N, C-alpha and C positions, 0 to 999 in steps of 0.2 A: 334627450334625458339629463337636460341639467336641475331639473326637478329633484333628482337621486343621488348625487351626488352631499355628501356631508356622513352626518352619524343618525343612530336612530332617534335620537330626542330632536334634531331639527328636518327629517322625514316626517316623524310622525308634526311638525307646528306647520309644517308646507303642507302632507294633506286633512289634516283641520280646515288652515284656515282657507284652501281648498277648496271646502267642503266635500272631499271626495270620500273623511271616513268621518264617523262619530267621533268625539273626543276619546281619547280610550284612559281608563278609569287611572291608569300611573304614571299621566303625563304632568298633571301641578307636585307632584312626588318628584319627579324627576328634573325637573323647571326652578322646583326649588333647592333639590341638591340635585346637580348633575354630576355625569361619571367625568373624572380627568381625561384628561386630553394628554397622552402618549408626543412626543414629540417626531415626525417624519426622515425620515432615512433621507437624505440624498441621492443611496445608490451605489455610492464610491464608501464603499466596504476601506478600514485598514487597516494594511498587512500588521502584522501579530510579528513585532518585535521581541523576540527577546535580549540582556544588557549583555551575553555571552556570545551572539549569534558570529557576529567580527575573529573573533576566536578561534571556535567552530569552521569557519570557513578556512580560516588558516590551518588549522590544523588539518585538515581534508586534504589541502592542498600537502602540505607538506608528509603527509603518511596514507596516500591513498587505498593501503591492505586495506586500515580499518576503516573503511568504510560502510555503513550499515545496509546490507543489503538485503536482508531477509525484514519484509513489512511487518508480519507477526510481531518481530520484535521491538518494533519500535514504540509499540506502546505497551514493552513490560516493563518490573516495576525497576530492573537492572540496567539503568543510562547508557547510551553505547560509548565509547571513546573519549570523543570529538565534544559530546556535552561534561565526561569529568575532566575532559583542558580546562576545557572556558569555563568551569564553574569552580576549578582550581585556581587559576590566575585571575580570577576577578576578585576570590577570597585576598589570595597573596595581594596587590596593590590594595584591597580592601586596608593590611593589614599594616601600609605604607612603605613597602615594598617596589618598587620602577617596574616600569609595563615587562622592558623587555629580560630584568634580571627571572617576573612571574613568568614568564612562557618558556625563559630555559627552566627553571625552577623544575615546572610540571612538566618540561620534554622528558626531562630526566624522570621524573618521577613515573611517568607511561613506558619509556622502554628499559625503568627495569623490573616495574611489576606484568611487561609481559617479556622480560626474559625469565622470571620466576617462576612466569607458568608453563614458558619450554622447558626450566629446570624441573618442571614437578610433572609433564608430561613424561618426559626422560627417564626419570627414575620409575612413574608410574605401567613402562612399558616393561625396563625391565623386571619389573616382581611379577609381569604379566609375562613372560616368560619361562622366569622362573619357575612358573605357578603354571602352565601349560596350555595360557587363556590365551583370548583372543587379544591383541593389543585396543587401550580406550580410542576414539578419535580423535584426531587431532588438533587441539584448542585454534593454530591458526594456520591453515593451507599458505600457500604460496602465492602469490598473485598471478602465477602460472596455471595452478594447477584448478583456482576460480573458477580462470575465464572459460578453460577446456569443463568446468561440471556448468553452465553457463550456458555453456554451445552444444549441447546435447544433440545424438546423430538422431535423425527424423527414424521413425518406430520404422519397421521392416514388416513385410507378412514372414509369416514362417513357410519353410519350406514346403508343408502338408500343405497350406493354402492355396501354397502356385502350383500339387500338384493339383488337388479340386481342380479350381480354373482354369486348366489344361484339359483336365478329363470334361469336364462340362463341355470347351468349345469343340474337341474331337466328338460328340456324343451329337453336339450340334452340326455342322460339316454331316457326318454320316446320315440324320437325317436331311438334311437338306437333299442331299443329294439322292435319296431315292424313296425322295418322295416327288410325282410326277405333274406335271402341268406348272404352267406361269407363276404359281399363288405359294412360291415356295419359301419366298421371305419375307409373307405377311405372318411367322411364325417367328414369334416375341418373345420365347420365357425365357431366351438369357439374351441381358446384350450389356455392349461394354461398355 
């Protein structure tokens, strides 16, 4: 099928040249101004690398509790703390500060922001207690609590379902005992 390779113009030329089809009306116009030929990719996709990626990885190693878990928030307008950290380090290095100093400044800013959020949560919690309301959800869970949330217990049947299943088993046994003959095993109205 080598005659089918190529674009529409080359296919049409081959078919017309081989007298397989009549010359279309548009063929001469297309030959006069052929469609653009775009370069084909070789199949290797380049990995997208942002300039702050190395700092984001360092931040993730240093602060594993700040790792973004929720995939919905990954595309949110508010970037995760690691991206903010990486962008801040780049911004400081562009202003002429050394890389180590920029990383320590960005780290101190992150820790200060985290401390402020914890203080604000503590104050909101105190206000909720004074107003006899439920406290707001915590902004930062401990890593132990996050792991416990991720490791949810498997769902178990409520006792009412188990009682119903046991009743059905007993009814099946009674029916199998009451039935005369050897065809008692042919009753398949409930199977496990």
